[in-house]
BASESE-91362 format. One line per 10 residues: number of its first residue (from 1); their letters; for each residue x, y, z of C-alpha. Coordinates in steps of 0.25 Angstrom, whole numbers, plus 5000, padded with zeros to 4 digits. Example, Ala and Ser with C-alpha at 12.3 -4.5 7.8 and 13.67 -1.06 7.14 Angstrom:
1 = as = 5049,4982,5031; 5055,4996,5029
END
This chain:
1 = msvgesparf = 4978,4774,4699; 4975,4780,4712; 4972,4769,4723; 4985,4766,4730; 4991,4780,4728; 4992,4791,4738; 4988,4804,4731; 4987,4816,4740; 4973,4818,4746; 4964,4827,4737
11 = daadkvtgdt = 4960,4834,4750; 4974,4835,4757; 4978,4849,4753; 4965,4855,4758; 4966,4848,4771; 4981,4851,4773; 4978,4866,4770; 4966,4867,4778; 4957,4870,4766; 4948,4858,4768
21 = rysadrvphd = 4935,4862,4773; 4929,4853,4784; 4915,4854,4790; 4919,4865,4799; 4925,4873,4788; 4913,4872,4779; 4904,4882,4787; 4895,4890,4778; 4896,4905,4780; 4881,4906,4784
31 = alfahvvfta = 4881,4894,4793; 4874,4893,4807; 4882,4886,4818; 4876,4875,4826; 4881,4871,4839; 4877,4857,4844; 4874,4856,4859; 4878,4843,4866; 4869,4838,4878; 4882,4836,4887
41 = qphaeliald = 4873,4825,4893; 4878,4811,4893; 4865,4806,4898; 4853,4815,4901; 4838,4817,4896; 4835,4831,4890; 4824,4837,4898; 4823,4851,4891; 4831,4859,4881; 4830,4874,4880
51 = vseaeacpgv = 4836,4880,4868; 4829,4894,4869; 4841,4901,4875; 4851,4896,4865; 4841,4900,4853; 4841,4914,4859; 4856,4916,4858; 4862,4925,4848; 4864,4919,4834; 4856,4906,4837
61 = vtvvtaadvp = 4848,4902,4825; 4842,4889,4832; 4844,4877,4841; 4842,4863,4835; 4837,4853,4844; 4830,4839,4844; 4817,4845,4840; 4823,4849,4826; 4827,4834,4823; 4816,4827,4816
71 = rneygltrld = 4822,4813,4820; 4831,4815,4832; 4840,4802,4831; 4852,4798,4824; 4863,4788,4824; 4872,4781,4813; 4869,4767,4816; 4858,4768,4827; 4848,4780,4829; 4850,4782,4844
81 = qpvfvnavdd = 4855,4797,4845; 4847,4810,4845; 4851,4821,4836; 4848,4830,4848; 4843,4826,4862; 4829,4830,4864; 4822,4836,4876; 4810,4827,4872; 4812,4813,4869; 4808,4810,4854
91 = tsiafatnvs = 4800,4797,4856; 4801,4794,4841; 4816,4791,4843; 4819,4778,4848; 4829,4783,4859; 4827,4795,4869; 4831,4808,4862; 4830,4816,4875; 4842,4810,4881; 4857,4814,4880
101 = rweadhlcav = 4866,4801,4880; 4879,4808,4877; 4885,4821,4880; 4886,4825,4865; 4871,4822,4862; 4866,4834,4854; 4856,4843,4862; 4854,4854,4851; 4861,4863,4841; 4862,4878,4842
111 = vaetaaqarh = 4862,4885,4828; 4868,4899,4828; 4875,4909,4819; 4888,4906,4825; 4895,4894,4832; 4898,4903,4844; 4883,4907,4845; 4878,4893,4844; 4888,4888,4855; 4884,4899,4864
121 = aasriraewk = 4869,4896,4862; 4871,4882,4864; 4876,4885,4879; 4861,4891,4880; 4855,4877,4878; 4847,4873,4890; 4845,4858,4892; 4839,4851,4904; 4844,4837,4906; 4840,4825,4915
131 = plrlvpdlsa = 4853,4818,4917; 4852,4803,4915; 4862,4792,4921; 4874,4790,4913; 4879,4777,4906; 4893,4782,4904; 4900,4769,4901; 4899,4755,4897; 4899,4750,4911; 4887,4759,4914
141 = aksdeilvht = 4880,4755,4901; 4881,4740,4902; 4871,4740,4914; 4860,4746,4907; 4856,4753,4919; 4854,4766,4911; 4851,4765,4897; 4857,4776,4888; 4846,4773,4877; 4834,4770,4885
151 = heqsntyhhl = 4827,4764,4873; 4838,4753,4873; 4837,4741,4882; 4852,4742,4885; 4864,4751,4883; 4871,4739,4876; 4863,4741,4863; 4872,4733,4853; 4878,4719,4855; 4886,4711,4846
161 = rirrgdidag = 4890,4697,4848; 4900,4687,4842; 4899,4672,4846; 4909,4664,4838; 4914,4649,4841; 4914,4643,4855; 4919,4654,4864; 4920,4644,4876; 4928,4634,4867; 4937,4646,4863
171 = waaadvvieg = 4940,4649,4878; 4943,4635,4881; 4953,4634,4870; 4960,4646,4874; 4974,4645,4881; 4975,4660,4884; 4963,4670,4886; 4965,4685,4886; 4954,4694,4892; 4954,4709,4893
181 = tyelpyqeha = 4944,4721,4894; 4947,4733,4886; 4942,4747,4886; 4942,4755,4874; 4941,4771,4874; 4933,4781,4867; 4940,4788,4856; 4937,4802,4850; 4938,4804,4835; 4945,4817,4836
191 = ylqpeagtaw = 4943,4820,4821; 4950,4833,4816; 4936,4840,4813; 4925,4841,4824; 4911,4839,4819; 4906,4850,4810; 4896,4852,4799; 4886,4861,4792; 4871,4858,4788; 4862,4866,4779
201 = ideggrvvve = 4849,4864,4770; 4852,4865,4755; 4844,4871,4745; 4836,4858,4743; 4832,4857,4757; 4842,4846,4760; 4850,4846,4773; 4865,4846,4771; 4875,4843,4781; 4890,4845,4779
211 = vggqwahedr = 4898,4837,4790; 4909,4828,4792; 4905,4813,4793; 4908,4799,4789; 4895,4795,4782; 4888,4806,4774; 4876,4797,4770; 4874,4792,4784; 4875,4806,4790; 4864,4810,4780
221 = eqiahalgle = 4855,4798,4784; 4856,4802,4799; 4853,4817,4796; 4841,4813,4787; 4836,4804,4798; 4837,4814,4809; 4831,4825,4801; 4820,4816,4795; 4824,4819,4781; 4827,4810,4769
231 = qdevrviypp = 4842,4807,4766; 4842,4815,4753; 4837,4827,4761; 4851,4827,4768; 4865,4830,4762; 4878,4827,4770; 4891,4833,4765; 4904,4828,4771; 4915,4839,4770; 4930,4835,4773
241 = iggafggred = 4929,4828,4787; 4940,4830,4797; 4941,4816,4802; 4930,4806,4807; 4935,4792,4812; 4921,4788,4814; 4917,4800,4822; 4909,4806,4811; 4902,4793,4807; 4891,4797,4817
251 = lslqivlava = 4884,4811,4816; 4888,4823,4824; 4882,4836,4818; 4875,4831,4806; 4861,4830,4810; 4862,4842,4820; 4867,4851,4808; 4856,4845,4799; 4845,4848,4809; 4851,4862,4812
261 = arkvvglgia = 4851,4866,4797; 4837,4861,4795; 4832,4869,4807; 4839,4882,4802; 4833,4881,4789; 4820,4879,4795; 4822,4892,4802; 4823,4899,4788; 4838,4900,4789; 4846,4894,4777
271 = rpvtsqwsre = 4860,4893,4784; 4868,4881,4786; 4872,4876,4800; 4886,4872,4804; 4892,4866,4817; 4905,4861,4822; 4909,4854,4835; 4921,4858,4843; 4931,4847,4846; 4925,4845,4860
281 = esivghhkrh = 4911,4844,4854; 4917,4834,4844; 4923,4825,4855; 4911,4825,4863; 4901,4825,4852; 4904,4813,4843; 4906,4798,4846; 4919,4791,4850; 4926,4778,4848; 4919,4768,4857
291 = raeitariga = 4924,4765,4871; 4923,4750,4873; 4925,4739,4884; 4929,4726,4878; 4932,4713,4886; 4939,4702,4878; 4945,4688,4879; 4953,4680,4869; 4958,4666,4870; 4969,4659,4862
301 = tvdgkitave = 4976,4646,4862; 4991,4645,4866; 4995,4646,4852; 4988,4659,4850; 4975,4655,4843; 4963,4663,4848; 4952,4654,4853; 4941,4664,4858; 4938,4679,4859; 4927,4685,4868
311 = advwldagay = 4924,4700,4869; 4914,4710,4875; 4914,4723,4868; 4907,4735,4875; 4906,4747,4866; 4902,4760,4873; 4893,4766,4862; 4890,4779,4870; 4877,4786,4869; 4873,4782,4855
321 = nytsnkvlgn = 4876,4771,4846; 4883,4779,4834; 4891,4767,4828; 4893,4759,4840; 4886,4747,4835; 4895,4747,4823; 4907,4749,4831; 4903,4738,4840; 4903,4729,4829; 4917,4732,4825
331 = ahlsvagpye = 4922,4730,4839; 4914,4717,4840; 4922,4711,4828; 4936,4717,4831; 4937,4713,4846; 4940,4699,4841; 4951,4704,4832; 4955,4699,4818; 4957,4684,4823; 4951,4671,4821
341 = ipnaridsra = 4942,4669,4833; 4936,4655,4834; 4927,4659,4847; 4922,4672,4851; 4912,4679,4860; 4911,4694,4857; 4900,4703,4863; 4900,4718,4859; 4891,4729,4864; 4888,4743,4862
351 = vyttsppgga = 4883,4751,4874; 4876,4764,4875; 4882,4774,4886; 4880,4789,4889; 4894,4792,4884; 4900,4797,4870; 4895,4788,4859; 4905,4778,4852; 4905,4778,4837; 4913,4775,4825
361 = frgfggpqgg = 4928,4778,4826; 4940,4772,4818; 4940,4757,4820; 4925,4757,4823; 4926,4747,4835; 4938,4740,4830; 4948,4748,4839; 4940,4743,4851; 4939,4729,4847; 4952,4728,4841
371 = fvaetqmnrl = 4959,4733,4853; 4953,4722,4861; 4956,4711,4851; 4970,4715,4849; 4974,4717,4863; 4968,4704,4867; 4977,4698,4856; 4989,4704,4861; 4986,4700,4875; 4984,4686,4870
381 = aealgidpve = 4997,4686,4862; 5004,4690,4875; 4997,4679,4883; 5001,4668,4873; 5015,4673,4870; 5012,4675,4856; 5017,4687,4847; 5005,4696,4845; 5007,4695,4830; 5008,4680,4830
391 = lrrrnivseg = 4995,4679,4838; 4988,4687,4828; 4993,4678,4816; 4988,4666,4823; 4974,4672,4824; 4971,4682,4813; 4960,4680,4803; 4963,4677,4789; 4956,4676,4775; 4944,4668,4777
401 = sigitgavlp = 4944,4669,4792; 4930,4669,4800; 4929,4682,4808; 4924,4684,4822; 4909,4685,4816; 4910,4671,4809; 4911,4677,4795; 4923,4675,4786; 4931,4688,4786; 4930,4696,4773
411 = qgvtigrvie = 4941,4694,4763; 4954,4701,4765; 4959,4696,4779; 4973,4701,4779; 4976,4703,4793; 4987,4693,4793; 4995,4700,4783; 4992,4714,4790; 4997,4708,4804; 5010,4703,4797
421 = acaeraaepa = 5013,4716,4790; 5011,4723,4803; 5020,4714,4811; 5031,4714,4800; 5031,4729,4800; 5031,4729,4816; 5044,4720,4816; 5052,4732,4811; 5057,4739,4824; 5050,4752,4828
431 = krlpfspfas = 5058,4765,4830; 5056,4770,4844; 5060,4783,4849; 5063,4787,4863; 5050,4789,4871; 5046,4799,4882; 5031,4803,4885; 5036,4817,4888; 5043,4825,4878; 5051,4833,4889
441 = lgpdtvavrn = 5057,4820,4894; 5066,4810,4888; 5062,4795,4886; 5063,4786,4898; 5068,4773,4892; 5065,4765,4905; 5050,4768,4904; 5049,4766,4889; 5044,4753,4884; 5041,4749,4869
451 = grgfaagskn = 5030,4739,4864; 5024,4734,4852; 5009,4730,4849; 5002,4723,4838; 4987,4722,4834; 4979,4718,4822; 4965,4720,4818; 4954,4721,4807; 4943,4731,4804; 4931,4730,4796
461 = vgfsfgfper = 4930,4739,4783; 4916,4744,4781; 4903,4743,4788; 4899,4730,4795; 4888,4721,4801; 4879,4722,4789; 4878,4737,4787; 4875,4740,4772; 4888,4745,4768; 4890,4753,4755
471 = ceaevhlypa = 4897,4764,4748; 4893,4773,4736; 4901,4780,4726; 4899,4787,4713; 4909,4790,4702; 4907,4800,4690; 4916,4798,4678; 4918,4810,4669; 4925,4812,4655; 4935,4822,4651
481 = dddvdgepar = 4928,4834,4646; 4932,4831,4631; 4931,4816,4631; 4918,4810,4636; 4921,4797,4629; 4935,4795,4635; 4938,4790,4649; 4933,4796,4662; 4942,4808,4665; 4937,4811,4679
491 = aelfhagaev = 4928,4806,4690; 4919,4810,4702; 4918,4802,4714; 4906,4804,4723; 4908,4797,4737; 4902,4800,4751; 4913,4793,4759; 4918,4802,4770; 4932,4808,4770; 4936,4809,4784
501 = gqgahqaflq = 4951,4812,4783; 4955,4798,4779; 4957,4802,4764; 4944,4794,4759; 4941,4804,4748; 4955,4803,4743; 4954,4788,4743; 4940,4789,4736; 4946,4797,4725; 4958,4787,4723
511 = maaeatglai = 4949,4775,4722; 4940,4783,4712; 4952,4786,4704; 4956,4772,4704; 4942,4767,4701; 4940,4776,4689; 4954,4776,4684; 4955,4791,4685; 4966,4800,4691; 4962,4804,4705
521 = enitghfgdt = 4963,4819,4701; 4951,4816,4692; 4942,4811,4703; 4933,4821,4710; 4927,4816,4723; 4913,4821,4729; 4912,4816,4743; 4904,4816,4755; 4891,4822,4751; 4878,4814,4752
531 = antgdagsss = 4872,4822,4740; 4881,4816,4730; 4887,4804,4736; 4882,4790,4739; 4883,4784,4753; 4897,4779,4756; 4895,4775,4770; 4904,4779,4781; 4919,4783,4781; 4921,4773,4792
541 = asrmtfmagn = 4923,4758,4795; 4936,4758,4786; 4926,4757,4774; 4927,4770,4766; 4939,4767,4757; 4934,4753,4755; 4919,4756,4752; 4922,4769,4745; 4932,4763,4736; 4923,4752,4732
551 = siigaadlaa = 4911,4761,4729; 4921,4770,4721; 4925,4758,4712; 4911,4754,4710; 4907,4768,4706; 4919,4770,4697; 4916,4757,4690; 4901,4761,4687; 4906,4775,4682; 4915,4768,4673
561 = kawvegqrpa = 4904,4759,4667; 4895,4772,4665; 4907,4778,4658; 4908,4767,4648; 4893,4768,4646; 4895,4782,4642; 4890,4789,4655; 4896,4803,4657; 4899,4806,4668; 4899,4791,4671
571 = igwyrfvppe = 4893,4789,4685; 4895,4777,4694; 4888,4775,4707; 4892,4763,4716; 4888,4758,4730; 4898,4748,4735; 4893,4738,4744; 4903,4728,4751; 4900,4714,4756; 4889,4713,4766
581 = tevldentge = 4892,4712,4781; 4883,4706,4791; 4876,4709,4804; 4882,4700,4814; 4873,4689,4821; 4869,4695,4834; 4872,4682,4842; 4884,4677,4835; 4890,4688,4828; 4891,4681,4815
591 = gqpnfaygym = 4892,4688,4802; 4900,4695,4792; 4902,4709,4798; 4912,4715,4788; 4915,4714,4774; 4930,4718,4775; 4941,4721,4785; 4954,4728,4786; 4966,4722,4794; 4977,4729,4802
601 = atavditvdt = 4988,4727,4812; 4996,4736,4820; 5009,4736,4828; 5014,4747,4837; 5027,4750,4844; 5025,4759,4857; 5033,4765,4868; 5028,4766,4882; 5033,4775,4893; 5030,4766,4906
611 = dtghirvdrv = 5032,4778,4915; 5021,4787,4909; 5012,4777,4901; 5015,4785,4888; 5015,4777,4875; 5021,4780,4861; 5018,4772,4849; 5030,4771,4841; 5026,4764,4829; 5013,4758,4823
621 = iaahdvgrai = 5013,4748,4812; 4999,4748,4806; 4996,4737,4796; 4984,4736,4787; 4979,4729,4775; 4972,4740,4767; 4969,4732,4755; 4973,4743,4746; 4978,4757,4750; 4970,4767,4742
631 = nptllrgqie = 4979,4779,4746; 4991,4773,4754; 4994,4787,4761; 4980,4789,4766; 4979,4775,4771; 4991,4776,4779; 4985,4789,4784; 4973,4781,4789; 4982,4771,4796; 4990,4782,4803
641 = gavaqahgyt = 4978,4790,4807; 4972,4778,4813; 4984,4775,4821; 4984,4789,4826; 4970,4788,4830; 4972,4774,4837; 4984,4780,4844; 4975,4790,4851; 4965,4780,4854; 4975,4771,4860
651 = lsenlivhdg = 4984,4780,4868; 4978,4794,4871; 4963,4797,4867; 4956,4796,4880; 4942,4801,4879; 4937,4803,4894; 4922,4801,4895; 4915,4803,4909; 4900,4800,4911; 4898,4801,4896
661 = qiqnprlssy = 4905,4815,4894; 4919,4817,4887; 4929,4823,4896; 4940,4827,4886; 4933,4832,4873; 4945,4839,4869; 4958,4835,4861; 4966,4841,4872; 4962,4830,4882; 4958,4819,4872
671 = lipgigdvpa = 4971,4816,4866; 4972,4812,4852; 4986,4809,4846; 4994,4820,4841; 5005,4819,4831; 5015,4817,4842; 5007,4805,4848; 5004,4796,4836; 5013,4784,4833; 5027,4788,4828
681 = vvdsvvlelg = 5026,4778,4816; 5014,4772,4810; 5018,4761,4800; 5007,4758,4791; 5008,4744,4785; 4998,4745,4773; 4994,4731,4766; 4987,4731,4753; 4981,4717,4753; 4969,4721,4745
691 = ndigpfgaig = 4954,4718,4748; 4945,4713,4737; 4933,4721,4741; 4940,4734,4744; 4942,4745,4733; 4955,4742,4726; 4958,4732,4738; 4957,4743,4749; 4951,4740,4763; 4949,4750,4774
701 = vaempfitya = 4960,4754,4784; 4955,4767,4791; 4952,4761,4805; 4961,4749,4805; 4974,4755,4811; 4966,4760,4823; 4961,4747,4827; 4974,4740,4830; 4982,4751,4836; 4977,4751,4851
711 = paviaavhda = 4979,4736,4853; 4993,4737,4847; 4997,4748,4856; 4991,4741,4868; 5000,4729,4864; 5012,4737,4863; 5010,4744,4876; 5009,4730,4882; 5021,4725,4875; 5029,4737,4881
721 = tgvwfdalpl = 5023,4737,4895; 5017,4723,4897; 5004,4730,4900; 4991,4728,4893; 4981,4739,4892; 4966,4737,4890; 4961,4751,4888; 4964,4763,4879; 4969,4774,4878; 4983,4771,4883
731 = tparvlaglr = 4986,4784,4889; 4998,4786,4898; 4990,4785,4910; 4983,4772,4906; 4996,4766,4902; 5004,4770,4914; 4992,4765,4923; 4993,4752,4916; 5008,4751,4917; 5008,4754,4932
741 = sadvatds = 4996,4744,4935; 5005,4734,4928; 5017,4738,4936; 5025,4741,4924; 5037,4749,4929; 5046,4757,4920; 5058,4749,4924; 5052,4735,4922
END
């Protein structure tokens, strides 16, 4: 048996020793180097582009522009972005392709013998721009005075509604009403490996792109669309990927490299083309977690029963949609929390601005909506004088509950047991060390205060809102060399699911071993290549273990049947399709948006220095129902990693954007947590309550710990200081300003 055990990862030794070859390590010896030139224009029309001086520079082979792209448009869920900004608007495209709407729009790519030569020649690109008025934030965008996309009637291009019950009756029944407006910030993915890749034309004339991503077949589809090719004329290969978190779900270098490789071959040069972004280019050049503004109200009776919820969610999509429509959907659902809500009015909107695009990032709208829902609940508990855990007990959903969209929640509603497990573990006293924000100074016990906060939540597993969800796998069973009539001796697994550092491929092999009855050492995996694997969907939405596991079980069963029928090797191909979801009614929001949810609860203990505003998180209790832990060690790593990433979002990561341009695109000034900053104790409470539609009972967990962290910390700071904060991150300056504004004195 393999599921439920924690064998060492098959790729661990190479990653520890540095032998693993990531995209930037896999540069062919004869490769040409491409440098992508950003427009550096948050909003401007391109009048003229002159690349002749760059083409004349030493070592330059060619300059790739919009003229080299057969279909100059792309986008994961909405075609609204040019591959390259064009000096002449392409009227065959629905949107204006001659406008830069983002400082990292692509202007061209210089291809040269060396990276240094390509960068030097890029400085010789001459562009003439007509500046256009900026739409730098939500406030400017809402007026529609200036349209970011002139073919649209409004900057507010996607609107979701929920109308449930009788909202007026809900407010009339409320004894207490809590209102708040919350600001949620950008967050940079900051994955270990910046964007990098290589492209070439193979001997069959096929375009091959080797690059890190999260959905190989979707990458292939977008590349083929832009190049005017059939999908089988494009091959996408995923080498080991140095982190993703949603940041690689949308494209970066994929189409650029493919176009460059085709142009080079067209010049009679049979050489691959490679490119790698610097850290600064990476921070500027890919999307962020959405910044958002959310206004919310919640009402309850004196005994703590929720009567009504209202919310207006405004999501800054930035210059292009990316996955904003999907992220908005998750925020739309999560802003009500995992509670029985009899009456609700929720309006959620995605809005174009001339700022960095928002896109997929761990939690996918859940952190924004969950922050508001749980902060509102904690403020409501204070107003009612009810313990925060007890207030949740009185309102949480349970098996058979009707969700906020009027549909019965999918089976496996275990949040009650998760909350109890978290609260029980939190009852154990935390160990607190003396605290000083400065290593050179001793602790000031007068200024130091302690607090505890609690939050709970849910997060969908898999794609939502009617998307045709699926995942494919193939299993080959082989006999021992001298015993073709015996039992299978080894197997091969073919699967496209992306391994982005989380250990997915290890989990795939364990599930394949369990499904075939073979030892894991006898399973060989073939991963991440559209040439020999079926469409697995994206490594996102906490879906991959759930979806891949079910597809592997199905493929193994079919291979076993083929074995009995005498096929050698015995091959099983299977496409897993989960229960269908529904597009929500555009007026009422009614429908079944998801087929499964994961449930979580978090308690934190913190220390605050009221003289400086510094916060230390002493202990985190992160409780989750995982259904079944496929690999318990990897699962705990997912929980601890999510907590560390949420810690940065909550306390230190402050991306500064002014007039659409990022002011701190370096890790020296954009402060992600280091080893000395993360919580001292992360106590993972893992419940294996099983889920009937999950593989071996497993359910997704990757995003869940992130969602409840920030509201729990906010509640803990309030517990320590009496001050509520409605914006992140809780930098010392923001905390100190809040304490001073509330007249919180050190000696009070």
